C-alpha positions, 0 to 999 in steps of 0.5 A, spaced: 125 160 359 125 153 361 130 151 367 132 143 370 137 141 376 141 137 373 147 132 377 149 136 383 144 141 383 146 146 378 141 148 374 140 148 366 136 153 361 133 149 356 135 150 349 131 148 344 133 146 337 134 150 331 139 156 326 144 160 329 147 165 324 155 165 325 159 169 322 159 175 316 158 175 309 162 182 308 167 181 303 172 186 306 177 183 307 177 186 314 172 180 317 176 175 313 177 171 320 169 171 321 168 167 314 164 164 311 157 165 314 154 159 315 148 157 319 149 152 324 142 146 325 142 144 332 138 139 336 136 140 343 141 141 349 141 146 356 146 150 359 148 154 364 147 160 365 152 163 369 159 159 369 161 155 375 162 157 381 166 155 387 160 152 392 158 149 385 165 145 386 166 144 392 159 140 391 162 137 385 168 135 389 164 133 396 169 138 399 167 143 404 163 150 401 166 156 402 163 162 404 162 166 398 160 165 391 165 166 387 166 164 380 171 158 379 177 161 375 184 158 376 182 153 370 185 149 366 184 143 362 185 138 368 179 141 372 175 141 367 175 135 364 175 133 371 168 137 374 166 134 365 167 127 367 164 127 375 157 130 372 157 125 365 157 120 370 151 122 374 147 124 367 148 118 363 149 126 358 154 128 354 157 134 359 162 139 356 163 147 355 159 149 350 162 150 343 162 156 339 155 155 336 152 153 342 153 158 346 152 164 341 146 161 340 143 161 348 147 168 348 141 170 343 136 167 345 136 168 353 143 171 354 149 168 358 152 172 365 159 173 364 162 179 368 166 184 365 174 182 364 172 174 364 173 170 359 171 163 358 173 156 356 169 153 350 169 146 347 172 149 340 180 148 337 182 155 335 181 157 327 183 162 323 176 163 320 171 159 320 171 154 314 171 147 315 166 148 321 161 142 322 154 145 320 150 142 326 153 146 331 158 141 335 165 142 337 171 143 333 175 137 334 181 139 331 187 143 331 189 147 324 196 149 327 200 145 332 202 152 335 195 151 339 196 145 342 194 146 349 189 152 347 182 152 345 177 157 343 174 162 348 169 168 349 172 174 352 168 180 355 171 187 356 173 189 362 167 194 363 162 194 358 158 187 359 154 187 353 161 187 348 164 180 347 169 177 343 171 171 340 178 169 342 183 164 345 186 162 351 191 156 354 188 152 358 195 148 360 196 151 367 191 155 371 189 162 369 186 169 373 179 171 371 178 164 366 173 160 367 168 155 363 160 153 364 157 147 362 152 144 356 148 138 357 147 134 350 141 129 350 140 128 343 145 124 340 148 127 333 150 124 328 157 120 327 159 124 320 156 131 319 157 137 313 162 140 315 163 148 311 167 147 306 175 148 308 178 151 300 176 157 296 175 157 289 183 161 288 182 162 280 175 165 281 178 170 287 184 171 283 179 174 277 174 177 281 180 181 285 182 184 279 176 186 275 174 191 282 182 192 282 181 195 274 174 199 277 176 202 283 182 204 282 186 204 276 180 206 270 179 211 275 186 213 277 186 215 269 179 218 268 180 224 271 186 227 271 183 226 263 176 229 266 179 236 269 184 237 262 191 233 263 191 228 259 197 228 257 198 227 264 194 221 264 201 219 257 207 221 260 205 219 268 201 213 267 207 208 271 204 213 277 197 212 276 197 206 274 201 204 281 196 210 284 190 206 281 194 199 284 193 201 291 188 204 291 183 199 288 187 195 294 186 198 299 179 199 298 178 190 297 179 191 306 172 195 307 168 193 301 168 187 296 161 184 294 156 180 298 160 171 299 157 165 300 152 163 307 153 155 307 147 151 311 143 146 308 137 144 305 130 142 307 134 134 303 140 135 309 144 136 304 149 142 303 147 148 298 149 157 298 147 162 297 149 170 297 
């Protein structure tokens, strides 16, 4: 793990350029918020191993340092913006909280410190899924809903299990206890334009596929089972009940299993491609 010292003595971990897989290609409806899966191609950057502390903040703002070096919590967008502005001015690089892709790649390579019960602010706006995500790992700066205007995506750590972190979101318009942030220093300038995960899906194809799976997994077995057990008359007389039961079974099965969905990435020519 290679490190370097940034402005105000803040230590950063160097993260080499590479690929980070985000999301899942599992087809069940319970995984809808984690789809579609994509492979982000990230340039090199640097990231803090732990969130900003009180002593680091005092050094940045040229204030008296506290005795204890605890994490700087109770942060809002004003504090985050001002610290990023000061460090950016001192370093001449882009300094900000990490995007989800940047955070995950650093976590996978070296592990990041985040105490139990704390929530870490990211640069991305919250989104319902990964459609529209940039394939170069830059932050998602567009907000899909006015209701999330004052929110940012976040990583929350389980209150008791340090190895359990989940994607979340947090309000940044007011200070909150145990809400912290760390910084990345981006030294490679990304291109002005980039490729994105497609925003929409083929609705017609999805409806056809879902109808087929509901028929195969629900309706056909619902009629076949009584026939095999010798209740052929009921398969005719009670067809309404069997049809309704088959639809329910087929619908519920979709919550847990469906064929794998597409994974999006850039090919060797830098063009958007997908695979299953």
